[in-house]
C-alpha positions as CSV (number, residue, x, y, z in Angstrom):
1,M,-14.1,25.3,-2.4
2,A,-12.8,23.9,0.8
3,V,-9.1,22.6,0.6
4,L,-7.8,20.3,2.9
5,I,-3.9,20.5,3.3
6,D,-2.3,17.3,5.0
7,Q,0.1,18.6,7.7
8,S,0.5,15.4,9.5
9,G,3.9,13.3,10.4
10,S,5.0,11.8,7.3
11,M,4.4,14.9,5.6
12,K,7.2,16.6,8.4
13,G,9.3,13.5,8.2
14,Y,8.0,11.7,11.2
15,I,9.4,8.3,9.8
16,D,10.6,5.5,11.5
17,R,13.9,5.1,9.8
18,I,13.2,1.5,9.5
19,T,9.8,0.3,8.8
20,K,9.0,3.8,7.4
21,A,5.9,4.2,9.3
22,E,4.3,7.5,10.6
23,V,5.5,7.9,14.0
24,K,5.9,11.0,16.6
25,D,7.6,10.1,19.8
26,D,6.1,13.1,21.7
27,T,8.4,12.6,24.9
28,K,11.3,14.0,23.2
29,P,12.2,17.2,21.4
30,V,12.5,17.0,17.7
31,D,15.7,18.6,15.5
32,I,14.1,19.3,12.4
33,K,17.4,19.1,10.9
34,N,18.0,15.8,11.3
35,I,14.3,14.7,9.8
36,E,14.5,16.8,6.5
37,Q,15.3,14.1,4.3
38,Y,12.5,11.6,5.5
39,M,9.8,14.8,4.7
40,S,7.5,14.0,1.7
41,D,7.4,17.7,1.2
42,K,10.8,19.2,2.3
43,Y,10.3,23.1,0.3
44,N,6.3,23.3,1.2
45,V,5.9,23.6,-2.5
46,R,2.1,22.0,-1.7
47,L,1.4,25.7,-0.3
48,S,2.6,27.4,-2.9
49,A,1.1,25.3,-5.1
50,V,-2.3,25.9,-3.8
51,R,-2.0,29.5,-4.2
52,E,-1.7,28.9,-7.9
53,F,-4.7,26.7,-7.7
54,F,-6.9,29.8,-5.8
55,Q,-5.3,32.1,-8.6
56,N,-6.7,29.8,-11.0
57,L,-10.2,30.0,-9.7
58,N,-12.7,32.6,-10.8
59,D,-12.5,35.6,-8.2
60,T,-16.7,35.1,-7.6
61,E,-15.7,31.3,-6.1
62,A,-15.7,31.5,-2.3
63,G,-12.8,29.4,-0.9
64,L,-11.4,28.8,2.0
65,V,-7.9,26.9,3.0
66,F,-8.0,23.8,6.0
67,K,-5.1,22.3,8.0
68,V,-5.1,19.1,9.8
69,N,-2.7,17.5,11.5
70,E,-1.5,15.5,14.5
71,L,-1.9,17.8,17.2
72,E,-5.4,19.7,16.4
73,Q,-7.0,16.6,14.9
74,T,-9.4,17.9,12.9
75,P,-9.6,20.4,9.9
76,K,-8.7,23.8,11.2
77,A,-9.8,26.7,9.0
78,V,-6.1,28.8,7.8
79,C,-6.8,33.0,8.0
80,A,-10.2,32.1,9.2
81,N,-10.8,35.4,9.8
82,P,-9.1,37.6,6.9
83,D,-10.9,40.9,7.3
84,N,-8.6,42.0,10.0
85,L,-5.4,41.0,7.6
86,S,-3.4,43.3,5.1
87,E,-3.6,42.2,1.7
88,E,0.1,41.2,2.1
89,N,-0.4,38.6,4.9
90,L,-3.2,37.3,2.9
91,R,-1.1,36.6,-0.3
92,A,1.7,35.0,2.0
93,D,-0.4,33.3,4.9
94,C,-3.7,32.5,3.4
95,F,-2.9,30.7,0.2
96,G,-4.0,33.8,-1.7
97,T,-7.4,33.0,-0.3
98,S,-8.5,37.5,-0.6
99,R,-11.9,36.5,-1.6
100,K,-15.9,35.8,-0.1
101,R,-15.7,33.2,2.4
102,I,-17.5,29.8,1.9
103,F,-19.6,30.4,4.7
104,D,-21.7,33.4,5.9
105,P,-20.0,35.8,8.3
106,Y,-23.1,37.1,9.9
107,G,-24.4,33.7,10.5
108,G,-26.7,31.5,9.6
109,E,-26.4,27.7,8.9
110,G,-22.9,28.2,7.3
111,Q,-21.8,29.9,9.9
112,A,-23.1,27.3,12.9
113,A,-21.4,24.2,11.1
114,F,-18.5,26.1,10.5
115,D,-18.3,27.0,14.5
116,L,-19.0,23.0,15.1
117,L,-16.3,22.0,12.8
118,Q,-13.5,24.1,14.6
119,Q,-14.6,22.7,18.0
120,G,-13.4,19.6,16.5
121,S,-13.0,15.6,17.5
122,N,-11.4,14.3,21.0
123,V,-8.8,12.2,19.1
124,K,-5.2,12.2,18.8
125,G,-2.3,10.9,16.7
126,R,-1.0,10.7,13.3
127,M,-3.5,11.4,9.9
128,P,-6.8,11.2,11.2
129,L,-7.9,11.3,7.5
130,W,-11.6,10.1,7.1
131,V,-12.5,11.7,10.5
132,S,-11.5,14.8,9.4
133,M,-13.0,14.2,5.7
134,L,-16.6,13.4,7.9
135,D,-16.5,16.7,9.5
136,L,-15.2,19.0,6.7
137,Y,-17.9,17.0,4.5
138,N,-21.0,17.8,7.1
139,F,-19.7,21.2,7.2
140,M,-19.6,21.7,3.3
141,K,-23.2,20.8,3.1
142,K,-24.6,23.4,5.1
143,V,-22.5,26.5,2.9
144,P,-24.9,28.6,0.9
145,T,-23.4,28.1,-2.0
146,E,-24.7,26.2,-5.7
147,V,-21.5,23.9,-6.2
148,R,-19.3,22.7,-3.4
149,H,-15.8,21.2,-4.0
150,I,-13.5,19.8,-1.5
151,V,-9.7,19.0,-2.6
152,V,-7.1,17.3,-0.3
153,I,-3.6,17.0,-0.6
154,D,-2.4,14.2,1.2
155,D,0.7,11.6,1.4
156,G,-1.1,8.7,2.2
157,P,-4.0,7.0,3.9
158,D,-5.4,7.6,7.1
159,T,-3.1,5.5,10.0
160,C,-5.5,6.7,12.7
161,A,-8.7,4.7,12.5
162,P,-9.1,1.5,14.3
163,N,-10.1,-0.6,11.2
164,S,-7.5,1.4,8.9
165,P,-5.1,-1.5,7.2
166,D,-2.5,1.1,7.8
167,R,-2.6,1.7,11.2
168,R,0.2,0.3,13.5
169,T,-0.1,-0.2,17.1
170,E,3.5,-0.5,17.5
171,I,6.6,0.9,15.7
172,L,9.8,-0.2,15.8
173,V,12.3,2.8,17.1
174,V,16.0,2.6,16.3
175,K,17.5,5.0,18.3
176,E,21.3,5.9,17.2
177,G,24.1,4.3,19.5
178,K,21.0,2.9,21.6
179,G,19.4,0.1,19.7
180,A,16.3,-0.3,18.7
181,S,12.8,-0.2,21.0
182,V,9.2,-1.0,20.4
183,M,7.0,2.3,20.7
184,S,3.0,1.8,21.0
185,Q,0.6,3.9,19.5
186,A,-3.1,4.0,20.3
187,V,-6.2,4.5,18.4
188,C,-6.5,8.0,17.3
189,S,-10.2,8.4,15.6
190,D,-13.2,6.5,15.5
191,T,-14.1,6.9,12.7
192,D,-12.9,5.1,9.8
193,Y,-13.4,4.9,5.9
194,A,-16.3,2.7,5.9
195,A,-18.1,5.4,7.8
196,F,-17.2,8.2,5.7
197,R,-18.0,6.1,2.5
198,D,-21.6,4.9,3.7
199,A,-22.2,8.5,4.7
200,V,-21.6,9.5,1.1
201,L,-23.5,6.4,-0.1
202,A,-26.5,7.4,1.9
203,D,-26.6,10.8,0.6
204,L,-26.0,9.2,-3.0
205,E,-29.5,7.3,-2.3
206,A,-31.3,10.2,-0.8
207,R,-30.4,12.4,-3.8
208,K,-31.7,9.3,-6.4
209,N,-34.9,9.2,-4.2
210,G,-35.6,13.0,-4.8
211,D,-34.6,14.3,-2.0
212,T,-33.4,18.2,-2.7
213,S,-32.4,19.2,0.7
214,I,-29.1,17.1,0.4
215,P,-26.5,18.9,-1.9
216,A,-23.7,17.2,-4.3
217,V,-20.5,17.9,-2.6
218,H,-17.2,16.8,-5.1
219,I,-14.4,15.7,-3.3
220,S,-10.9,15.2,-5.3
221,F,-7.4,14.1,-3.9
222,V,-4.0,14.7,-5.0
223,Q,-1.7,12.4,-3.1
224,F,1.7,12.5,-2.8
225,Q,4.3,9.5,-3.2
226,A,5.3,9.4,0.8
227,Q,8.8,7.3,1.9
228,G,6.6,5.0,3.9
229,Y,3.4,4.8,1.4
230,R,4.1,4.5,-2.0
231,E,1.2,2.9,-3.3
232,V,-1.9,4.5,-4.4
233,D,-4.9,4.9,-1.9
234,P,-7.9,3.0,-3.7
235,R,-10.1,3.9,-0.5
236,Q,-8.9,7.8,-2.6
237,Q,-10.1,6.7,-5.2
238,E,-13.2,5.1,-4.9
239,I,-14.6,8.6,-2.6
240,A,-13.1,10.4,-5.8
241,C,-15.3,8.6,-8.2
242,L,-18.4,8.2,-5.9
243,T,-18.6,12.0,-6.0
244,G,-17.5,13.0,-9.3
245,G,-14.1,14.0,-8.4
246,Q,-10.6,13.6,-9.2
247,Y,-8.1,11.7,-8.2
248,V,-4.2,12.3,-9.1
249,F,-1.1,10.5,-8.1
250,V,2.5,12.5,-7.8
251,N,5.4,10.5,-8.0
252,T,7.3,12.5,-5.4
253,Q,9.7,10.1,-4.4
254,D,10.8,9.9,-8.1
255,L,10.7,13.7,-8.0
256,S,14.1,14.2,-6.4
257,T,13.6,16.4,-3.0
258,E,16.9,18.3,-4.2
259,A,15.0,20.0,-7.0
260,P,11.8,21.5,-5.4
261,D,11.0,23.5,-8.7
262,A,10.4,20.0,-10.6
263,M,8.2,19.0,-7.4
264,E,6.2,22.2,-7.5
265,A,5.6,22.0,-11.0
266,A,4.3,18.4,-11.1
267,L,2.1,19.3,-8.0
268,K,0.8,22.6,-10.0
269,E,0.1,20.8,-13.2
270,A,-1.7,17.9,-11.0
271,L,-4.0,20.6,-9.2
272,L,-4.8,22.2,-12.6
273,K,-6.5,19.1,-14.0
274,V,-8.6,18.8,-10.8
275,R,-9.4,22.5,-11.7
276,Y,-10.8,20.9,-15.1
277,T,-12.6,18.4,-12.8
278,M,-14.6,21.5,-11.6
279,A,-16.4,22.3,-15.3
280,G,-18.2,19.1,-14.8
281,S,-17.2,15.7,-15.9
282,W,-18.6,12.7,-17.8
283,K,-18.5,9.1,-17.9
284,V,-17.4,7.0,-21.1
285,G,-18.1,3.6,-21.5
286,I,-15.2,1.2,-23.1
287,P,-15.7,-1.9,-24.0
288,V,-12.8,-4.3,-22.3
289,P,-13.0,-8.2,-23.5
290,A,-9.9,-8.8,-21.6
291,L,-11.9,-8.5,-18.6
292,S,-13.9,-11.9,-19.4
293,D,-10.8,-13.6,-19.6
294,P,-10.5,-16.0,-16.3
295,R,-6.6,-15.4,-16.3
296,V,-7.2,-11.6,-15.2
297,P,-6.3,-12.0,-11.3
298,K,-9.1,-11.0,-8.8
299,G,-7.7,-8.3,-6.8
300,A,-5.9,-6.5,-9.2
301,E,-5.8,-2.8,-10.3
302,L,-4.8,-2.5,-14.3
303,A,-4.7,0.4,-16.5
304,M,-5.4,0.4,-20.0
305,E,-2.3,1.9,-22.2
306,G,-2.9,3.6,-25.9
307,Y,-6.2,5.9,-26.8
308,F,-9.5,6.1,-27.2
309,T,-11.2,8.5,-29.3
310,L,-15.0,10.2,-29.0
311,L,-16.5,10.3,-32.6
312,A,-18.4,13.7,-33.3
313,G,-21.1,11.9,-35.0
314,K,-21.6,9.8,-32.2
315,S,-20.9,11.8,-28.5
316,P,-22.8,14.9,-27.5
317,L,-19.5,15.7,-26.0
318,V,-17.7,17.0,-28.6
319,R,-17.8,18.7,-31.9
320,E,-15.1,17.0,-33.8
321,D,-13.4,14.0,-33.3
322,M,-11.4,13.7,-30.1
323,S,-8.3,11.3,-29.3
324,V,-7.9,10.8,-25.7
325,P,-4.4,9.1,-24.9
326,L,-4.1,6.8,-21.8
327,K,-0.3,6.8,-20.7
328,V,1.9,7.7,-18.1
329,F,3.7,10.8,-19.1
330,E,7.3,10.3,-19.1
331,K,10.7,12.1,-19.3
332,S,8.9,15.0,-21.5
333,D,7.2,15.9,-18.7
334,V,7.8,17.8,-15.5
335,G,11.1,17.0,-13.4
336,G,12.2,14.7,-16.3
337,V,10.2,11.3,-14.7
338,N,6.8,9.5,-15.2
339,N,5.1,12.1,-12.6
340,L,1.4,12.1,-13.6
341,D,-0.6,9.0,-14.1
342,H,-3.5,9.6,-16.9
343,R,-4.5,5.8,-17.9
344,L,-8.1,4.4,-17.1
345,V,-8.3,2.4,-14.0
346,I,-9.8,-0.6,-13.7
347,R,-10.5,-2.8,-10.6
348,I,-11.0,-6.5,-10.5
349,P,-12.8,-7.2,-7.2
350,C,-11.1,-10.1,-4.9
351,E,-13.4,-12.1,-2.8
352,A,-11.4,-13.7,-0.5
353,D,-7.8,-14.0,0.5
354,G,-6.8,-17.0,-1.6
355,D,-7.4,-14.6,-4.8
356,C,-4.7,-12.8,-4.0
357,S,-2.0,-15.5,-4.0
358,W,-0.4,-13.8,-7.3
359,Y,0.0,-10.3,-5.6
360,P,3.2,-10.9,-3.5
361,A,5.2,-11.7,-6.8
362,R,4.2,-9.1,-8.3
363,V,5.0,-6.5,-5.9
364,A,8.3,-8.1,-5.1
365,S,9.5,-7.1,-8.9
366,C,9.6,-3.4,-8.3
367,N,13.1,-2.3,-7.7
368,W,12.4,-0.3,-4.8
369,Y,10.6,-2.9,-2.8
370,E,13.3,-4.5,-0.4
371,P,13.0,-7.7,0.9
372,E,13.1,-7.6,4.6
373,Y,9.4,-5.9,3.9
374,M,8.7,-8.4,1.5
375,S,9.0,-11.6,3.6
376,C,6.9,-10.1,6.5
377,R,3.7,-9.4,4.7
378,T,0.9,-11.8,3.7
379,A,-1.3,-11.0,0.5
380,V,-5.0,-10.6,1.5
381,C,-8.0,-9.5,0.3
382,D,-9.1,-5.9,1.4
383,K,-12.7,-6.2,2.2
384,D,-13.7,-2.3,1.9
385,V,-12.7,-1.8,-1.9
386,K,-11.8,-5.5,-2.8
387,V,-8.2,-4.7,-4.0
388,C,-5.5,-7.2,-3.1
389,R,-3.1,-5.4,-0.3
390,F,-0.8,-6.7,2.7
391,D,-0.7,-7.7,6.3
392,L,1.9,-7.7,8.3
393,A,3.2,-11.2,8.9
394,E,2.7,-12.7,12.7
395,D,5.6,-11.5,14.8
396,G,8.1,-14.5,15.5
397,T,7.5,-15.5,11.8
398,S,10.6,-17.0,10.1
399,C,12.0,-14.7,7.2
400,D,14.5,-14.0,5.2
401,D,16.1,-10.2,5.2
402,K,18.9,-11.6,2.4
403,L,21.7,-10.7,4.2
404,S,24.4,-13.1,4.8
405,C,25.9,-12.4,7.9
406,T,22.5,-12.2,9.9
407,G,20.8,-15.2,11.1
408,K,17.8,-16.5,13.0
409,D,15.2,-14.0,10.9
410,K,12.3,-13.3,12.4
411,C,9.3,-10.8,11.5
412,I,9.1,-8.4,14.0
413,L,6.2,-5.4,12.9
414,G,6.5,-6.6,9.8
415,Y,10.5,-6.0,9.3
416,C,12.3,-8.9,8.8
417,G,15.5,-9.0,11.0
418,G,18.5,-11.2,12.3
419,E,20.1,-10.1,15.8
420,L,17.5,-6.6,15.2
421,A,14.4,-8.4,15.6
422,G,15.6,-10.7,18.5
423,A,16.9,-7.9,20.7
424,V,14.2,-6.0,19.7
425,K,11.0,-8.8,20.5
426,P,12.0,-11.9,21.6
427,T,10.2,-14.6,20.1
428,G,10.0,-18.2,20.3
429,P,9.0,-20.3,23.6
430,C,11.0,-18.2,26.0
431,A,9.8,-15.0,25.0
432,G,8.9,-13.3,27.8
433,R,10.0,-15.8,30.2
434,K,12.3,-15.8,32.9
435,K,15.4,-17.7,33.4
436,G,14.3,-21.3,34.3
437,D,11.0,-21.0,33.6
438,P,9.6,-24.1,31.6
439,C,9.0,-24.3,28.3
440,D,8.8,-26.7,25.1
441,D,11.2,-26.7,22.4
442,G,9.0,-28.4,20.2
443,N,10.4,-31.8,20.3
444,V,7.5,-33.8,21.5
445,C,10.0,-36.9,22.5
446,T,11.4,-34.8,25.0
447,S,10.1,-32.7,27.9
448,G,11.6,-30.6,31.0
449,E,12.9,-28.1,29.0
450,T,13.8,-24.6,31.0
451,C,15.0,-20.7,29.4
452,D,18.7,-20.7,29.9
453,A,18.3,-16.8,30.3
454,D,15.6,-14.0,30.4
455,N,14.3,-14.2,27.1
456,G,16.7,-16.6,26.2
457,N,16.4,-20.3,24.7
458,C,14.7,-23.0,25.1
459,V,17.0,-26.0,26.6
460,G,17.7,-29.0,28.8
461,G,15.2,-31.4,27.7
462,T,15.5,-34.8,28.4
463,P,14.0,-37.8,27.0
464,D,10.5,-38.8,28.1
465,A,9.9,-42.7,28.2
466,S,6.1,-42.0,28.1
467,K,6.3,-40.6,25.0
468,N,7.9,-44.1,23.4
469,G,6.0,-45.4,20.5
470,Q,4.3,-41.3,19.8
471,A,4.0,-40.8,16.5
472,C,6.5,-37.8,15.7
473,D,7.8,-35.9,12.3
474,D,11.7,-35.8,11.2
475,G,11.2,-33.4,8.9
476,N,12.8,-35.8,6.1
477,A,9.8,-35.8,3.5
478,C,11.2,-39.2,2.7
479,T,10.9,-41.1,5.9
480,K,7.1,-41.9,7.0
481,D,5.8,-43.2,10.3
482,T,8.6,-42.5,12.6
483,K,8.1,-42.4,16.0
484,C,9.8,-41.4,19.5
485,D,12.6,-43.8,20.7
486,N,14.5,-42.5,24.1
487,G,14.1,-39.0,23.2
488,A,14.7,-39.0,18.9
489,C,12.5,-39.1,16.5
490,T,13.7,-42.3,14.6
491,G,12.2,-45.8,13.1
492,G,9.5,-45.5,10.3
493,T,10.3,-46.8,6.9
494,F,11.6,-45.2,3.9
495,A,8.8,-43.7,1.5
496,P,8.3,-45.0,-1.4
497,K,10.7,-44.5,-4.5
498,D,9.9,-41.3,-6.1
499,T,7.9,-39.4,-3.5
500,P,8.4,-35.5,-4.4
501,C,10.4,-34.2,-2.1
502,E,12.1,-30.5,-1.2
503,S,12.5,-29.0,-4.9
504,D,15.9,-27.5,-5.5
505,N,13.8,-24.6,-7.9
506,N,16.0,-26.2,-11.2
507,P,13.2,-26.7,-13.9
508,C,15.8,-29.3,-15.6
509,S,15.7,-31.4,-12.7
510,D,13.2,-34.2,-11.3
511,D,13.0,-33.8,-7.1
512,L,12.4,-37.3,-5.6
513,C,12.7,-39.6,-3.1
514,D,15.4,-42.8,-3.3
515,E,15.4,-46.1,-2.3
516,A,17.6,-45.3,0.9
517,G,15.0,-42.2,1.8
518,V,17.6,-39.4,0.4
519,C,16.0,-36.1,-1.7
520,Q,17.4,-36.7,-5.0
521,H,17.6,-33.4,-7.9
522,R,17.8,-35.7,-10.6
523,P,19.0,-34.1,-14.1
524,R,16.3,-34.9,-16.8
525,P,17.5,-36.2,-19.8
526,D,18.8,-33.7,-22.2
527,G,16.5,-32.0,-24.6
528,P,13.6,-29.9,-25.4
529,L,12.2,-28.3,-21.9
530,G,8.7,-28.1,-21.6
531,S,6.1,-29.3,-24.2
532,S,4.5,-25.9,-25.3
533,G,5.0,-22.2,-25.9
534,S,6.8,-21.4,-22.9
535,S,9.3,-23.0,-20.9
536,G,8.9,-24.5,-17.2
537,G,7.1,-21.2,-16.7
538,L,10.2,-19.2,-17.5
539,C,8.5,-17.3,-20.7
540,M,11.5,-18.7,-23.3
541,T,10.6,-21.1,-26.0
542,D,12.8,-23.9,-27.4
543,M,15.0,-24.2,-24.4
544,K,17.0,-27.4,-23.8
545,C,18.3,-29.2,-20.5
546,Q,21.7,-29.7,-20.7
547,G,23.7,-31.5,-18.2
548,G,20.7,-30.9,-15.9
549,Q,20.5,-27.2,-16.9
550,P,18.2,-25.2,-18.7
551,T,20.2,-23.0,-21.5
552,G,19.1,-21.7,-25.0
553,G,16.1,-20.7,-26.2
554,S,14.1,-16.9,-27.0
555,K,11.3,-14.9,-25.3
556,A,8.0,-16.2,-25.8
557,A,5.5,-14.4,-27.6
558,D,3.7,-11.8,-25.8
559,A,0.3,-13.7,-24.4
560,T,1.7,-17.0,-24.3
561,P,0.4,-19.0,-21.4
562,C,2.5,-19.4,-18.8
563,G,3.2,-20.6,-14.9
564,N,0.1,-20.5,-12.7
565,A,-2.9,-19.1,-15.2
566,G,-0.2,-16.4,-16.6
567,L,0.3,-15.0,-19.7
568,C,3.9,-13.7,-21.0
569,L,4.4,-10.2,-21.6
570,D,8.2,-8.8,-23.0
571,G,10.0,-12.1,-21.4
572,V,8.1,-12.2,-18.0
573,C,5.1,-14.7,-16.8
574,E,2.6,-12.3,-15.4
575,Q,-0.9,-12.9,-14.4
576,V,-2.4,-10.1,-16.7
577,P,-3.5,-10.6,-20.3
578,S,-1.3,-8.6,-22.9
579,T,-4.0,-6.6,-23.9
580,L,-3.5,-4.7,-20.2
581,S,-0.7,-3.5,-18.2
582,P,-0.7,-3.6,-14.5
583,M,-1.8,-0.3,-12.5
584,P,1.5,1.0,-11.2
585,A,-0.2,0.8,-7.6
586,Q,3.4,-0.6,-6.6
587,C,5.8,0.3,-9.6
588,I,4.3,4.0,-10.3
589,G,7.0,6.2,-11.7
590,K,9.5,3.2,-12.3
């Protein structure tokens, strides 16, 4: 048994105050008191939970605890030489590992692999999860034992490898009284998830083909919910499934950091479930008819609720019928919150970014998800695990931080801000340019613009006669064939009457151009709204338009078609069938 404990930045509170990304500025000392509120595990409850975990193991089971952080860069054994320590120190400092070590202290392949592991890898940075896992995995294959398990306790994904979707090359850092600045963070590992997964798959294939020299290593993960990473990590889920391990997500952000006893109890419960897995695991095939429904979105992680029953007469796993619950354990459990999810997860693979158009609206429904992050992220299909996730929008992309007192909102490092974003990293035609440098204000009918200050505005354009007659766009959907005329985009003709124009998002109005080129929002006649079960995608039935506004009605029945190939569920238009519930990868615990 090897336990790997995450001691990286986010566990210890090195969290950027705005982006919530894991960051550590090595140029200045850290005042621990100022970062306590950002720690994933303020009271180090994972350490006492690991001690109890070892107490639940048989005395004959060999074990060792490793830690990984941004300083040592590779799994380092805790108390690697317990022979010289007192029993008291073993209990206090070595997680109760006063047991046989997982390598032969007098030589052999186990000792050689251990020595190689302790040399480490030449990487620098934050959480080098996959390079650490590869080191430990290769070590565990060499230890002289019949059964091998690795248990990882962490609070998020790899933030070091160059291909990690969670690595941030730049971090927005806000310093009290000194405004904001951007800090660069280099790649800190050359091993990504794909490299580790491929190593595991190669070993699985070799054993399948009869190679008995490669032992099985079962890998389990207990993932804390961090401030900067509230979702489950599908990569850790995948490795646990491939190796016959267990994956448990602990809602530590929902468990109050002021209630360490609740957090510790939840973690101990999670580790106990991992302990059960070590007795052996089995697979259950359950038909899920809803998965053939084309309305199930690609790239989704779904979870089944309810129960399934193992029948004694048909399953060799049980002597009598056993009902297995699939649920999120709620307030009757530890800490008074939904702390552990016990539902079966179903992953619907996505194939392209276009499969994930449903994802932003689903994530935005989480009551903790803040709009300044939402508007600066683009839904994409993760090529490694085939689920939908977000990529950061390109710097300078227009966004809306939902604050009425900020203007000119732009995305900066995935954060939407007005004056803040402009002060940190200028965008637009004068970004990175000096006062007086030439620029382009976007008006094709003018030329000669210059920057009015360093990183300033692009101004001073004059009509360009050479552009007269050139096609341009005046931004009005109700005009067409506009052309440049002495610096102005003008002329043209009105678009045909009833040409669609900008929507006012009112299902009881039609947004159409009139004869004079004006976009009008014409009230629909009073009367029933919509012709089928749900009215205008609102998941309401029997609604009516009155005076141009929707009124009345009641919730549509569950599974009523709505919106863009969705189904109504409790009055909300969801993109999943009512027989399934969305996997709480975003809203877990809520």
